[in-house]
Structures are given as structure tokens and as C-alpha cells.
C-alpha positions in Angstrom: 0.0 0.1 -0.1 0.8 3.2 -0.7 1.6 5.7 1.8 1.4 8.4 -0.3 -2.5 8.2 -1.4 -2.9 8.3 2.7 -0.5 11.6 3.0 -2.3 13.2 -0.3 -5.7 12.3 1.8 -4.6 13.7 4.8 -3.2 16.8 3.5 -6.4 17.7 1.6 -8.3 17.3 4.8 -5.9 19.2 7.4 -7.8 22.2 6.5 -11.2 21.1 6.6 -10.4 19.7 10.6 -8.6 21.9 12.3 -6.7 19.2 14.2 -3.7 16.9 14.0 -4.6 14.1 12.1 -2.7 11.2 10.7 -2.5 7.7 10.0 -0.1 5.1 12.0 0.9 1.5 10.7 1.0 -1.6 12.9 4.5 -1.4 13.6 3.6 1.9 15.7 5.1 4.2 12.9 3.2 7.2 11.9 3.1 6.9 8.0 0.9 10.0 7.1 0.1 13.2 9.5 -0.9 16.9 8.7 2.1 17.7 10.7 5.0 16.7 8.1 7.6 16.5 10.7 6.3 13.6 12.8 6.3 11.3 10.0 8.3 8.4 10.7 7.6 8.6 14.6 7.4 5.6 16.3 4.3 5.9 19.1 4.9 2.7 21.1 1.7 3.6 23.1 -0.2 1.7 20.2 0.3 -1.6 19.7 -0.6 -4.2 17.1 -3.5 -5.2 19.2 -5.0 -2.1 19.9 -5.6 -2.0 16.5 -7.8 -4.9 16.6 -10.0 -2.9 19.1 -14.0 -2.3 18.1 -14.9 1.1 17.6 -12.8 4.2 18.5 -10.0 4.1 21.4 -8.1 7.0 23.0 -4.7 6.9 23.9 -2.5 9.8 25.3 -5.1 12.5 24.3 -5.7 11.0 21.1 -8.5 9.4 19.4 -7.8 6.1 16.9 -10.1 4.4 14.4 -9.0 1.0 12.9 -9.0 0.2 9.6 -8.0 -2.5 7.0 -9.5 -6.1 7.5 -6.7 -8.3 5.7 -6.5 -10.6 7.7 -6.7 -7.9 10.7 -6.9 -4.1 11.0 -3.1 -2.9 9.4 -3.6 0.9 10.2 -5.4 3.5 12.3 -6.2 7.0 12.2 -5.6 9.1 14.6 -7.1 12.7 15.4 -5.9 15.0 18.2 -8.8 15.4 21.0 -10.8 12.6 22.9 -14.7 14.3 22.6 -17.1 13.6 20.4 -16.1 15.7 17.5 -13.2 13.8 17.6 -14.5 10.6 17.5 -16.8 11.7 14.4 -13.7 12.8 13.1 -11.6 9.3 13.0 -14.8 7.6 12.3 -14.9 9.5 8.6 -11.3 9.3 8.4 -11.2 5.5 8.8 -14.0 5.3 6.1 -12.3 7.2 3.6 -9.0 5.8 4.0 -10.4 2.1 4.1 -12.3 2.5 0.9 -9.6 4.0 -1.2 -7.0 1.3 0.5 -9.6 -1.3 -0.4 -9.9 0.3 -4.1 -5.8 0.4 -4.4 -5.5 -3.4 -3.0 -8.0 -4.9 -5.2 -6.5 -2.7 -8.6 -3.0 -3.9 -7.7 -3.6 -7.3 -6.7 -5.9 -8.1 -9.8 -3.7 -7.2 -12.0 -0.7 -9.1 -10.5 -2.9 -12.0 -10.3 -3.5 -11.8 -13.4 -0.1 -11.1 -14.6 0.9 -14.7 -12.2 -1.7 -16.7 -13.8 -0.8 -15.3 -17.4 3.1 -15.9 -17.2 2.4 -20.1 -15.3 4.0 -18.3 -12.1 0.9 -19.7 -9.9 -0.3 -23.1 -9.2 -3.3 -24.1 -10.6 -4.6 -25.4 -7.2 -4.5 -21.7 -6.3 -6.2 -20.0 -9.1 -9.5 -20.4 -8.2 -8.8 -19.7 -4.6 -7.4 -16.1 -5.1 -10.0 -15.2 -7.8 -12.1 -15.8 -5.0 -10.8 -13.9 -2.5 -10.3 -11.0 -5.1 -13.9 -11.4 -6.1 -12.8 -11.9 -9.6 -15.1 -13.0 -12.1 -13.9 -16.3 -13.3 -16.2 -17.7 -15.8 -16.6 -14.7 -18.2 -14.9 -15.1 -22.3 -11.5 -13.5 -22.2 -9.1 -12.9 -24.8 -5.0 -12.3 -24.3 -3.2 -10.6 -26.9 0.6 -9.3 -27.0 1.6 -6.1 -27.7 4.8 -5.9 -29.0 6.8 -2.5 -29.7 9.2 -2.4 -32.7 9.8 1.3 -32.4 11.4 2.7 -29.3 10.1 6.4 -28.7 9.8 8.4 -25.6 6.0 7.7 -25.4 5.0 5.4 -22.6 2.9 2.5 -24.8 2.1 1.0 -21.7 -0.3 4.2 -20.6 -1.9 4.8 -23.7 -2.7 1.5 -24.2 -4.2 1.8 -20.4 -6.0 4.7 -21.6 -7.7 2.8 -24.1 -9.1 0.7 -22.0 -10.2 2.4 -19.1 -12.3 -0.6 -17.5 -10.4 -1.3 -14.7 -12.5 -4.5 -13.3 -13.0 -6.2 -17.1 -9.8 -5.3 -19.1 -5.8 -5.8 -17.7 -2.9 -4.2 -19.4 0.2 -5.7 -18.4 3.8 -4.8 -18.6 5.8 -8.2 -19.8 9.2 -6.3 -20.4 10.5 -3.4 -22.0 8.6 -4.3 -25.5 6.0 -6.8 -24.7 2.1 -5.6 -23.4 0.2 -7.9 -22.8 -3.9 -7.0 -23.0 -6.7 -9.6 -20.8 -9.5 -8.4 -22.3 -13.3 -9.6 -21.4 -15.5 -10.0 -24.6 -19.2 -10.4 -24.5 -20.6 -13.7 -26.5 -20.8 -13.9 -30.5 -17.4 -12.0 -30.5 -15.4 -13.7 -33.8 -12.1 -13.3 -35.1 -12.5 -10.4 -37.4 -13.8 -8.3 -34.4 -11.0 -9.0 -32.4 -8.3 -8.2 -35.0 -10.7 -4.7 -35.8 -9.7 -4.2 -31.8 -6.1 -4.8 -32.0 -6.3 -2.6 -35.5 -7.5 -0.1 -33.2 -4.6 -0.5 -31.0 -1.6 -0.3 -34.3 -3.6 2.7 -35.7 -3.4 4.6 -32.6 0.0 4.1 -31.6 1.1 4.7 -35.1 -1.1 7.7 -36.2 -0.7 9.8 -33.3 2.3 8.5 -31.0 4.2 7.8 -34.1 5.1 4.0 -32.2 4.7 1.1 -34.3 4.0 -2.1 -32.8 2.8 -6.1 -33.8 -0.2 -7.6 -32.3 -0.3 -11.4 -31.8 -4.2 -12.6 -30.6 -4.8 -15.6 -28.7 -8.0 -17.7 -28.8 -10.8 -16.8 -26.7 -11.0 -18.7 -23.5 -13.8 -19.2 -20.5 -11.5 -19.6 -17.9 -9.1 -18.1 -16.2 -7.1 -20.8 -15.8 -6.8 -21.1 -19.9 -5.5 -17.8 -19.8 -2.2 -18.8 -19.9 -2.9 -20.8 -23.1 -4.4 -17.9 -24.9 -1.0 -15.9 -23.9 1.3 -18.0 -25.1 -1.0 -18.7 -28.3 -0.6 -15.0 -28.9 3.1 -15.4 -28.5 3.5 -18.3 -31.1 1.5 -15.9 -33.6 3.8 -13.2 -33.2 6.8 -15.9 -33.7 4.9 -17.4 -36.7 4.2 -14.3 -37.9 7.3 -12.7 -38.1 8.9 -15.8 -39.9 5.8 -16.4 -42.5 4.3 -13.0 -42.9 6.7 -10.3 -42.2 4.1 -7.4 -43.5 1.4 -8.0 -41.2 1.2 -6.1 -38.4 -1.5 -8.5 -36.8 -1.6 -12.2 -36.2 -4.3 -14.2 -35.1 -3.5 -17.6 -33.9 -6.7 -18.8 -35.4 -5.9 -17.7 -38.7 -2.1 -19.3 -38.8 -3.4 -22.6 -41.0 -0.8 -24.7 -41.9 2.0 -22.2 -40.8 1.4 -23.1 -37.1 1.9 -26.5 -38.3 5.4 -26.3 -39.3 6.6 -24.3 -36.6 5.7 -27.0 -34.4 8.2 -29.5 -36.4 11.3 -30.0 -35.1 13.8 -29.0 -37.0 15.5 -32.5 -38.1 12.2 -33.5 -39.3 12.3 -30.4 -41.5 15.6 -31.0 -43.1 15.0 -34.7 -43.8 11.6 -33.3 -45.5 13.5 -31.0 -47.9 16.2 -33.6 -48.9 12.9 -35.8 -49.6 11.2 -33.3 -51.6 14.5 -31.9 -53.6 16.1 -35.4 -54.4 17.1 -34.0 -58.2 18.1 -30.7 -57.0 18.5 -28.6 -54.5 15.7 -25.4 -53.6 18.6 -23.3 -54.1 19.3 -24.3 -57.4 16.1 -21.9 -58.1 17.2 -18.5 -58.8 15.0 -15.3 -57.5 13.0 -14.9 -60.6 11.9 -18.4 -60.7 10.7 -18.4 -56.9 8.8 -14.9 -57.7 7.0 -17.0 -60.4 6.4 -19.6 -58.2 4.8 -17.0 -55.5 2.5 -15.3 -58.3 1.5 -18.6 -59.5 0.6 -19.8 -56.2 -1.3 -16.4 -55.6 -3.4 -16.9 -58.6 -4.7 -20.6 -57.0 -2.5 -22.3 -60.2 -4.3 -20.4 -63.0 -1.4 -20.2 -66.0 -3.4 -17.4 -68.0 -4.0 -15.2 -65.0 -0.2 -15.7 -63.8 1.0 -14.8 -67.0 -1.3 -11.9 -67.2 -0.2 -10.8 -63.5 3.5 -11.2 -64.5 3.5 -9.5 -67.7 4.7 -12.2 -70.1 3.5 -15.2 -72.7 1.7 -17.9 -71.4 3.9 -20.2 -73.5 6.9 -18.5 -71.3 5.6 -18.9 -67.7 4.7 -22.8 -69.2 8.2 -22.9 -70.2 9.6 -21.9 -66.4 7.1 -24.4 -64.9 8.6 -27.0 -67.1 12.1 -25.9 -66.2 11.2 -26.3 -62.4 9.8 -29.5 -63.0 13.1 -30.2 -64.6 15.1 -29.3 -61.7 12.7 -30.7 -58.7 11.0 -33.0 -60.4 7.3 -31.6 -59.2 4.6 -30.6 -61.2 3.4 -27.2 -60.1 0.1 -27.2 -62.4 -0.3 -30.6 -60.5 -2.2 -29.6 -57.4 -0.7 -32.5 -55.0 3.2 -31.3 -56.3 1.8 -27.4 -55.9 0.8 -28.4 -52.1 4.3 -30.2 -51.4 6.5 -27.4 -52.9 4.1 -24.7 -50.7 4.9 -26.8 -47.9 8.6 -27.0 -48.7 9.1 -23.3 -49.3 7.2 -22.5 -45.9 9.6 -25.1 -44.0 12.8 -23.9 -45.7 11.7 -20.4 -44.6 11.1 -21.2 -41.3 14.1 -23.0 -40.8 16.1 -20.1 -42.2 14.7 -18.2 -39.6 15.5 -20.1 -37.0 12.7 -18.6 -34.3 12.7 -18.7 -30.7 10.1 -21.2 -28.9 8.2 -20.8 -26.0 
């Protein structure tokens, strides 16, 4: 609990209450006071046992009232005097400061709790116990997004994203490290992946257009239990890694839409090497020049349609056929045949994956 919060309230109320007022903790130390010089004093007359008293109590001419109750009162306000007015002031201060403490604790503890959940720093059996203690709704749908800052600026991206999602009871913005920020967002039923991508797009656009900060966003799958948030977070991490390998142009990558790239990413590198050797028995993939690889890419983009691909490449149809025959001669794969085209497409992705050597979580 930040003592500055208590001191701020005491400072604002010192003119309204024409008496010495302050807060003492369970170790008998004054942590906030209208007389700044007294902060840090030890008042041995008030012990930890004194704080357990119900109602107000008087010690050495000061009226005290305890507040904070997890598992027992941790603080007490004090007001100079032992008259009725002092009792009323003490009660009012205790209610005000108790409410502030509860709000602060819930906000801080919930955010820390969610961070521990997504990072797998809490035992599964403790998750629901802690959630019940914090009065955290465990049974709503949530999704985890991972926002990676790729261009550093003086602007705090964390503060900006917090302002974009101000509902601290439903949405949690968590600093993972210098470049990564996690957003755990509560979502209503019926939200699909396109809606989530639009939401991620608004984050990217806001940071880019208004604050000149560039980022990429990975989106995990929607989960219904708090225990599964760790899985959604890992999926968001995988989405960013796979996107970095296979689709470098995209700023928003959803785990649901990774397709075959997700399968390739999960393969062991030794298996990938074996696969490439089996596919390219006649000649290595390195034997294909950049022009040929560009032709193959366009051929795939146009659904293996020779006429459409030649039109997009501004070449004669026979020129494209010649190139495809050359590829067949070098690799043994006829890209006009659907099965061969699939094998070649996967082989290109495997080659790209091995070249990138991504970090796995």
C-alpha cells in the first residue's frame, strides 16, 4: 500500500479538520500526518493489539480508529482530542481511507494476479482460491493479446494502452518487459476473430498515427476459464513468432488464422531437414533463382491459373509454361498438379522456417 495515497488525503483534509490528524501502521510508525515533521515517528503507546479494538479508542489524548481487515486491521487514523468531534472525524477518516485502501489493493492485486496467471507463476489449484478472494469473475470469456513495440519512442505505450481500455475491472494491461505488453480483455458472447482483429487494428493505428510508435499484435484464442488464460497468452506469443517468420508484412496475427504455418512451426528442425531432402531429391531448392521463386509465388497467389499468372507477370503464356517445365526438370515437381503444388508450397515454408530459426516458447 502506498503511503503517499494516505498522505494525499490527510493533506487535503487538514484545512477542513482544524486538528492534528494522521495514520499509524501496525508497527506503531506514523506514515501520514498533517504535521509533516511527525512522519516516521514511532508511537509505542499504540500496539498491534490496540488496532484490533472495535470502534474508536483513546490513547494519550488522541482518538484512534482502525481500518483495513486482511486478515486484521493494519492501520489506524488518529485525531487530536478525545471529544465527540474527534470520534466523528476519526470515523469519517477511517471510512474514507479504508475505501481508498480497498480500491488500491483490488486494482494492484488483480493486475498482479492476472500477470502470474498468464506467466504460469501460480499453481493451478491456487488460481480459483485467489480469484475468489479477490472477487474476480472467473467464468466470463476473455482473450489475451500480446503487443510488441518494434520502434522505441519517448512515449509510454503502456500508458496509452491503459487509457484505451479504462475499465480496470474487466480489462487488464500488463507490462511483460521493455517491448511486450499483454492485454487481457473481457469480451461478450458472439465476438469472432474478425472483431478481435479490428480491436487490435485500433491499437496499432492509435499508436502509429497519434504517437508514431509502431507495434505488432498477436491474438490468442478466446477462453472461458481463468486457468486457460496462460494458454491464450502462449498462443499470442506463437502467433507473433509465426507471423515474424512467414508473414513479415502483417501487423496483426491471429492464432486462429495461422493455418499450415502453425503446423510447420511446431515441427522439429531435424524432421524439416529430412523433409526438404526427400522433396528435392533431384536438386536443391537453392538451385532456383530469385526470378523463378517469384514466378512460383505469383503462380500460387493466382490459384495455379497459368493464364491469370502470365497476365499478372506481364509475360506470354508460353514463357510461363517454359518456366514451370524448368522447375519440373530441376525439382521433379509439376506445379500445375495440385498435389505437387501442395508439397512445394509446404517445402518453401519449411525452408523459410529453418532460415529464420525462431525462438520457441
